[in-house]
C-alpha positions in Angstrom: -33.2 40.6 0.5 -32.1 40.4 -3.3 -33.5 42.3 -6.1 -33.8 40.9 -9.4 -35.9 42.8 -12.1 -37.1 41.5 -15.2 -37.6 42.9 -18.5 -40.2 41.6 -21.0 -43.1 42.8 -23.1 -44.2 39.3 -23.0 -46.3 38.6 -20.0 -46.2 35.4 -19.9 -42.1 35.0 -20.2 -42.2 37.4 -17.0 -44.8 35.4 -15.4 -42.4 31.8 -16.1 -39.6 33.8 -14.5 -40.8 34.7 -11.6 -42.0 31.5 -10.5 -38.8 30.2 -10.6 -36.7 32.8 -8.9 -39.0 34.2 -6.6 -38.5 33.1 -2.6 -38.7 34.4 0.2 -35.1 36.5 0.5 -35.9 38.0 -3.3 -37.8 40.6 -4.7 -39.1 40.3 -8.0 -39.9 43.5 -10.1 -41.1 43.8 -13.6 -41.0 46.1 -16.6 -42.2 46.2 -20.0 -39.5 48.6 -21.7 -36.1 49.4 -22.3 -36.5 53.2 -21.1 -38.1 51.5 -17.9 -35.0 49.3 -17.0 -32.8 52.6 -17.2 -35.6 54.4 -14.7 -35.7 51.4 -12.3 -32.2 51.1 -11.9 -31.2 54.6 -11.5 -33.9 54.6 -8.5 -33.7 51.1 -7.3 -30.0 49.5 -7.8 -31.2 45.6 -8.2 -29.2 42.7 -7.9 -29.5 41.8 -11.6 -31.5 42.9 -14.1 -32.8 39.4 -16.6 -33.7 41.6 -19.6 -35.4 39.6 -22.6 -33.5 40.4 -26.3 -36.3 40.9 -28.4 -38.7 43.6 -26.4 -40.6 46.1 -28.6 -39.2 49.3 -27.0 -35.3 48.9 -26.7 -34.7 45.7 -27.0 -32.3 43.8 -24.4 -28.7 44.7 -26.1 -29.5 48.0 -26.5 -30.5 47.9 -22.6 -27.2 46.4 -21.6 -25.4 49.0 -23.8 -27.7 51.8 -21.9 -26.5 50.2 -18.7 -23.2 49.9 -19.3 -22.4 53.4 -21.0 -24.1 55.1 -17.6 -22.0 53.1 -15.7 -19.0 54.4 -17.4 -19.5 57.9 -16.8 -20.4 56.9 -12.9 -24.1 57.6 -13.6 -25.0 53.9 -12.5 -23.5 51.6 -9.9 -22.8 48.3 -11.9 -25.4 45.6 -12.0 -25.7 42.2 -13.7 -27.3 41.5 -16.8 -28.3 38.2 -18.0 -29.9 38.3 -21.7 -32.1 36.2 -22.6 -32.0 35.2 -26.2 -34.4 34.2 -28.9 -31.0 32.3 -31.1 -28.0 31.0 -30.7 -26.0 32.8 -33.2 -27.2 35.6 -30.6 -24.7 35.2 -28.0 -22.6 37.4 -30.4 -24.5 40.1 -29.3 -24.7 39.0 -25.8 -21.3 39.3 -25.3 -20.7 42.3 -27.4 -23.3 44.1 -25.4 -21.5 43.6 -22.3 -24.2 40.9 -20.1 -22.6 38.6 -18.0 -24.7 35.9 -18.8 -27.2 34.8 -21.1 -29.5 31.8 -21.7 -31.1 30.9 -25.0 -34.9 30.2 -25.1 -36.9 28.4 -24.1 -36.0 28.6 -20.9 -36.1 25.4 -18.4 -36.0 25.9 -14.4 -32.5 24.7 -14.0 -30.7 26.5 -16.4 -32.6 29.7 -15.2 -31.8 28.7 -11.9 -28.0 28.1 -12.4 -27.4 31.1 -14.6 -29.5 33.7 -11.4 -27.2 32.1 -9.2 -24.2 32.2 -10.4 -24.8 35.8 -11.5 -25.8 37.0 -8.3 -22.7 35.1 -7.1 -20.6 37.9 -9.1 -20.1 35.6 -11.6 -21.1 34.7 -15.5 -23.0 32.3 -17.1 -22.6 31.1 -20.9 -25.2 29.2 -21.9 -24.0 26.0 -23.9 -27.5 24.8 -24.9 -27.8 24.6 -29.1 -24.0 24.7 -29.1 -22.8 23.2 -32.9 -21.0 20.2 -32.7 -17.4 21.6 -34.4 -16.8 19.0 -37.6 -13.1 19.1 -39.2 -12.9 19.4 -42.4 -9.5 18.4 -44.8 -7.8 16.8 -41.5 -8.1 13.1 -43.0 -8.6 9.5 -41.5 -8.7 10.3 -38.1 -5.6 7.4 -35.7 -6.8 5.7 -33.3 -4.1 4.4 -30.5 -2.0 1.4 -31.7 -2.5 2.7 -35.4 0.8 3.2 -37.9 0.0 6.5 -40.2 0.0 5.8 -43.9 1.6 7.5 -46.6 
């Protein structure tokens, strides 16, 4: 039996996640604040914590930092963290906080299941949704196969 903790102060988000990931071999628990996450992880040691970046009291980045800090001095066992981001630029913050995975909202069931499965298998998940397309500036005209460069 796997235990997944969902941390969000938005009831609709918690229900949406639970509907997607619940199953016969998964126990889904929910909390509404960051301090509750730390207390739950201390007592229950879940397999995965899914944390919303924008909680009113101790958001996702602070929660992840606190879990990693307590893990560093052996107060807690390691727990994988999936962070739910509101916008693409927050990926930087998710990486810096030590989260094993992140998803950019709005969520969809397929990406959420992929991320949860990857993290439960001791992997990582980097959501590439809304990634900007790179634009090369000053590279000049692109040559195709067989073209001769001009000088």
